[in-house]
C-alpha positions, 0 to 999 in steps of 0.5 A: 885699869890697863888690863894689857898689863896683866896678861903672859902670852907665853903662858902656857907655851912650855909644853911639848908632847909628853907633857902639856902645861897648856900646848899653847902658842904665844899669839899676837891678834885681835879678840877673834882675828883672822890670823895671829902672829908669833916666834917660831924657834924651832923647825925640828919635822917630827914635832913640827906643829910645837914651833915655839918653845920658850926656852930656847934661844934660837929663832927662826922669825916672826910667823903668820900662824892659824894654829888652834892646837898643836895637835891640829897643826898650822895652815895658811902661814909664812915667815918674817925673817932676816937673812942668813937663815938661823939667828938667836935673840934675848929671850928676856928683852924680847915682847910677846903681847897681845897687840904688839910683838917686838924682837931683836935677831941678835946676829943679824941685827935686825929688829922686827916689830908687829902690830895685828889688824883684823885680817893682817899687820902692820910691821916695822924692820930696822936692819943694822948689818945687811939691806936685805930681809926674807919673807919665805915659806914656814910650811908647804908651798908658798909662791910670790910675785911682784906688783912694781907698778903700785908696789906690792908683793903678792904670794900665796901659801897652800899648807893645810895639814888634816882638813878637807878643804877644796882648792885651798890657798891662802893669799896674802899682799904686802907693801913696805915703805922703802922698799927697792922693788927691783932688787927683790929676789924671788927664789924657792918659797922665798922673796928676798927683798932689799930695804932702802936706808935699813928702816921701812913699815909694812902691812900685810892683809890676807885672803882665802879668796883671792889675791885681789881681795887681799889687797883689799883688805890690805887698803881697807885695814893698813893703807897708809896707817903708821904703825903706832896708830895700828898698834893704838886701835889693837890696844884698845881693842884688847882693853875693851874685850879684856874689860869685859869681866873687871874683877876686884882683887889685890893679888898680882898672881891672881890677876895675871893668871885670870886677865891672861885666860880673858885674852886667850878666851878670846882667841879662838875661833877665828873669823874666816869671812871677808868683806868685799867691794860692794861692803858684802861679808863673803867667806872660801868654802872649804866644802865647795871650794868656792866663794860663797856670801855670809859670815864664817867661823873656824879653828875650834873644836866642839868637843873641848869648848861646849862646856865652857867657852861657849857659855862665857860668849853667851855671858860677854861676847854675845854679839861675836857669838852670834856671828858664829852661829851664822857661820855655823849654820852656813856650814851645815848649809854649804857642807852637809854637816854642822861644824865638829872640830875645824880647822879651816875645813872639818878635822873631826878629830874628837868625837859627837857632835858636842855643837849641840851644847853651844846651841841650845845653850845660846838659844836658850839665853836668847843669842840669835833669832828665830830664824837662825835657831830654826837653820841650826836645828836643821842642821842638829837633826840631820847628823842625829838621824844620818850617817856620813861617808866620811868619819870626820862628819856628824855622829859616828855610828848613829846608825847603831845608835838608833837601832840599839839605844847606845853604841855597842863597844863591838863596832866602836871604840869610846862607845861609853862616850859617844853613847853619853854625848848623843843623848845630851846632844838629842836633849839639846836638839829637845830644847831648841825645839821645844823653844821654837814650838815645835812640840813633837820633835822635842817629846821625841828627842827628850825621850831619846835623851834618857837612852843613856841609862841603858849603860848604867850599871847600878852594882859597880856606879859606874857607865859600862859598855855593851856589846851589841847582844846587850851584854856588858863588857867582860873584865870591867877595870874602871882605871883602864883608859880608852877602849869605851872611853874618849881621854879618859876611865870610867871614872871621869864619866861617872856624871858624863849626861850633863842633863842627866845629873839629877837622875844619875844621882837617883840611880846613885842612891840619891844626892848624898850617895852622889856626893859620896862619889864625888868624894870617891872620886877626889880620894882614889888615887890617880892611878891608870892603866894605858888600855887601848892607848898602849902607851901613857899619854900625857893626860894620863901624867898630868891627872897624876901630878895634879893630885886631884885623885880621879878628877883629871883637872887637866881634861875635859871630862873632868870640868864639872866635878868640882862644881858638882858638889854646889850642884847636889847641895854642899858648896863648902866642899865645891869652894874648897876643891876650887880654891885648891885647884885655883891656887895650886894647878894654875900659875901665871905661867902655866895651865894644869893641861892643854888649854884647848881653843880657851876652854881652860881659860873660860873655866878659870874664869867661871870658878874666879866669879863663882858660876859654872854652867853645869849644863850648857843649855839649861838657864842655871849655873852652880854656884860657888863662892867668888875667888875675888872680892867683887866682880863687874860683867859688861860694867855691871856689879854682880 
């Protein structure tokens, strides 16, 4: 079976700042590769992170990108482009696949093809009207220099947006067959190159360390490698990754959605380590601005991905997950805190330290050895107790949490989600400590993990915020977004402590009452009040459009709600809601909301196979009826 035939890399790309159908890019890269390539169709400055519009006929060029989300932005980027500036292309004839890009720039008379390697790519240029081609800046400062003796173009790009990254530069090395090096013209933020005979194959390698490492990458991954061979290798790597779950289905639509989701699940996080001349793993550290030994991964937000992406990796990408964990431990040791939301350096754009769930899930699934788990546990204990002087690191207001047993709303917005996430994170610490035989630590943090109880209001059946005097916030309205909740209202957070689902049911009055509460979530009209946000944000709009009541399946806090029926004993109700979501909220072109680094794709994958990680860190799934006749994981029938 050719799984690549079912992948639509443009799924989710028809989005904008006001409404998301995925907020994705049609990325051409290898699984977890260090960089990707995508078409750039707009340079609108106000919304420059939305640089691909699938319905736009104009095109600037093909962009080397690392962008994990338009809300985060790009770094280390440049553009392959024909001369003459703005061009246009036939959208129906262009090919944007995981392993291949093929675009014809109509008015420039230029065809550009590309296939990815681990840290770069191999490309072809064919010109009709001119002899020249351009490599230029798409963001930030891009500088070029020529090595005429070896016929190599070197460059750097220093662009990065919201992260904390010392001395950051992306270095690149480009070799092009048939390049007339003496005719190359370096201008501000671009180089114009002459192609002999108007046809050429080229290769690019990148590094975050040096020109020399970029050239070493170029030589190791691309030197002498013909385009067709590079593409064959890329196809083979994608086929292997996509085949890790094979489903038995005759439904063409279902196959397209499923394998498009499988593709997107393997995009992030990005490898950010390199291999030096001695074969050693090395990486640039954004915390020190220097080169260190070891592996590193970046471009991932754990608030989004801990729920589904990493539990999926523990099933089908265990070797890669172990590498990721090594990199996360390295981030703690070099930067002082485990990563929270990284895009090269730490961004910290979402609250809490939900990497705790990633670590606990990996530990109970046996990914990584005890030495690695001990390194990670140190990082977990640190952010559970030590407040950073930079709010992008660690647990915000952890000092207040330790003093009051919750984060009071008079000190912080999002106090409910901070408090619930901290209690879950403490439970995760207990899980890892228990597996390592650290009984005193485990007991302490299991006890701390119960602090969420102070915020559950049995009278209303919601988690509610308290101030530092222990008083409930007045004028409580469960339809108000923001203030005490992250991208949500009280409705989406009723079951917001995943380690405590049995206790929450008890506080609601038992399992039957919990099931009735889920009914209430799904039956209550999708009313929202903008609250602290001051305007309608896209997550509110998407919740209303999906028509699932207060179950905002368009955003991560609601991901578990359809599976909770099964967890509490009513699989039939789960099956009905999940089938409705899969059939009506996902299409081969769109998601119900922000796809977020593979997290929504992983949700669909779990829904399809009838397993859901209801609480990462517990070795159990909420079981539902698979949406397919059968499936295999890593070649084994399930």
